[in-house]
C-alpha positions as CSV (number, residue, x, y, z in Angstrom):
1,X,128.8,134.2,94.8
2,X,125.7,135.8,96.1
3,X,122.8,133.6,95.1
4,X,121.7,130.0,94.7
5,X,120.9,130.6,91.0
6,X,124.4,131.8,90.2
7,X,126.0,129.2,92.4
8,X,124.0,126.4,90.8
9,X,124.8,127.7,87.3
10,X,128.5,128.0,88.0
11,X,128.7,124.6,89.7
12,X,127.1,122.9,86.7
13,X,129.1,124.9,84.2
14,X,132.4,124.0,85.8
15,X,131.6,120.3,85.7
16,X,130.4,120.2,82.0
17,X,132.3,118.0,79.6
18,X,131.5,116.1,76.4
19,X,130.0,113.2,78.3
20,X,127.4,115.1,80.5
21,X,125.9,117.8,78.2
22,X,122.5,116.7,79.3
23,X,123.2,118.8,82.4
24,X,122.6,121.9,80.3
25,X,118.9,121.3,80.9
26,X,119.5,121.8,84.6
27,X,120.6,125.4,84.1
28,X,119.1,126.6,80.8
29,X,115.5,127.2,79.9
30,X,114.2,125.3,76.9
31,X,113.7,128.6,75.0
32,X,117.2,129.9,75.9
33,X,119.0,132.4,73.6
34,X,122.8,132.0,73.7
35,X,125.0,134.5,72.0
36,X,128.8,134.7,71.8
37,X,130.9,136.8,69.4
38,X,130.7,134.1,66.7
39,X,127.4,132.4,67.3
40,X,123.7,132.9,68.2
41,X,121.9,129.8,69.3
42,X,118.1,129.5,69.9
43,X,116.7,126.7,72.1
44,X,118.1,124.1,74.4
45,X,118.5,121.4,71.6
46,X,120.6,123.7,69.5
47,X,122.6,124.8,72.5
48,X,123.4,121.1,73.3
49,X,124.6,120.7,69.7
50,X,126.7,123.8,70.0
51,X,128.4,122.6,73.2
52,X,128.8,119.1,71.7
53,X,130.7,120.6,68.8
54,X,132.7,122.9,71.1
55,X,133.8,120.1,73.4
56,X,134.6,117.8,70.5
57,X,137.1,120.3,69.1
58,X,139.1,121.1,72.3
59,X,141.4,119.0,74.3
60,X,140.3,120.6,77.5
61,X,138.4,123.7,78.7
62,X,137.8,125.2,82.1
63,X,136.3,128.4,83.4
64,X,137.6,130.1,86.5
65,X,135.0,132.5,87.9
66,X,136.7,135.7,89.0
67,X,133.5,137.5,90.2
68,X,129.8,137.2,90.0
69,X,126.9,139.6,90.6
70,X,123.2,139.0,90.7
71,X,120.5,141.6,90.7
72,X,116.9,140.4,90.6
73,X,116.6,138.1,87.5
74,X,120.0,139.2,86.0
75,X,123.4,137.7,86.6
76,X,126.9,138.8,85.6
77,X,129.9,136.5,85.6
78,X,133.5,137.6,85.1
79,X,135.7,134.7,84.1
80,X,139.0,133.3,82.8
81,X,138.6,130.5,80.2
82,X,141.6,128.2,79.9
83,X,141.5,125.8,76.9
84,X,143.7,123.7,74.8
85,X,143.0,123.2,71.1
86,X,145.1,120.9,69.0
87,X,145.5,123.5,66.2
88,X,146.0,126.6,68.2
89,X,149.1,127.6,70.2
90,X,150.7,124.2,69.5
91,X,148.1,122.6,71.7
92,X,149.3,124.5,74.8
93,X,146.9,126.3,77.1
94,X,145.3,129.6,76.1
95,X,144.0,132.0,78.7
96,X,141.2,134.4,77.8
97,X,139.2,136.7,80.1
98,X,135.6,137.5,79.4
99,X,132.2,138.0,81.0
100,X,128.7,136.8,80.7
101,X,125.3,138.4,81.0
102,X,122.6,136.1,82.1
103,X,118.8,136.5,82.5
104,X,116.9,134.0,84.6
105,X,113.3,132.8,84.2
106,X,111.9,130.4,86.7
107,X,115.4,129.8,88.1
108,X,116.8,128.8,84.6
109,X,118.9,130.9,82.2
110,X,116.7,132.1,79.3
111,X,119.3,134.5,77.9
112,X,123.1,134.2,78.0
113,X,125.5,136.5,76.2
114,X,129.2,136.1,76.3
115,X,131.6,139.0,75.8
116,X,135.1,137.9,74.9
117,X,137.9,139.2,72.6
118,X,138.0,136.7,69.7
119,X,141.4,137.9,68.7
120,X,142.8,136.9,72.1
121,X,140.7,133.7,72.0
122,X,141.5,132.4,68.5
123,X,142.9,134.6,65.8
124,X,146.2,135.5,67.6
125,X,147.1,131.8,67.7
126,X,146.7,131.1,64.0
127,X,150.2,131.4,62.5
128,X,149.9,134.0,59.7
129,X,146.8,135.8,61.0
130,X,148.3,135.9,64.5
131,X,151.5,137.6,63.4
132,X,149.5,140.1,61.4
133,X,147.2,140.9,64.4
134,X,150.2,141.3,66.7
135,X,151.9,143.6,64.2
136,X,148.8,145.7,63.9
137,X,148.4,146.0,67.6
138,X,152.0,147.1,67.9
139,X,151.6,149.8,65.3
140,X,148.3,151.0,66.8
141,X,150.0,151.5,70.2
142,X,152.6,153.8,68.8
């Protein structure tokens, strides 16, 4: 880690859980825009609701930070997410790699975009859809 902004962000993020989502205000600007492959969230209140919903639907979730880069007001995180969801993969851990692009304003994240393969994160673990995706991947690699 190469900056206090990134270090602080990662430290808070790795300690988040359903009981301490108020900590989001310590790392996100009130006008934050948060984008992942399935959602776009505007503002800290909506982000808190999004995280509340996320944490209520998983049994556990952790992020291992593999690498971080900071250049001026931009930050880039490369991570592995490990989560357990009661309806995916029989509740067993799922590992997914991804990365995040952050923009800071006054030391807080005002823009956060996650890049992650949603097939590897969700769809491959839904019984019928997962088999279809695996079949298509196998055919495409021939």
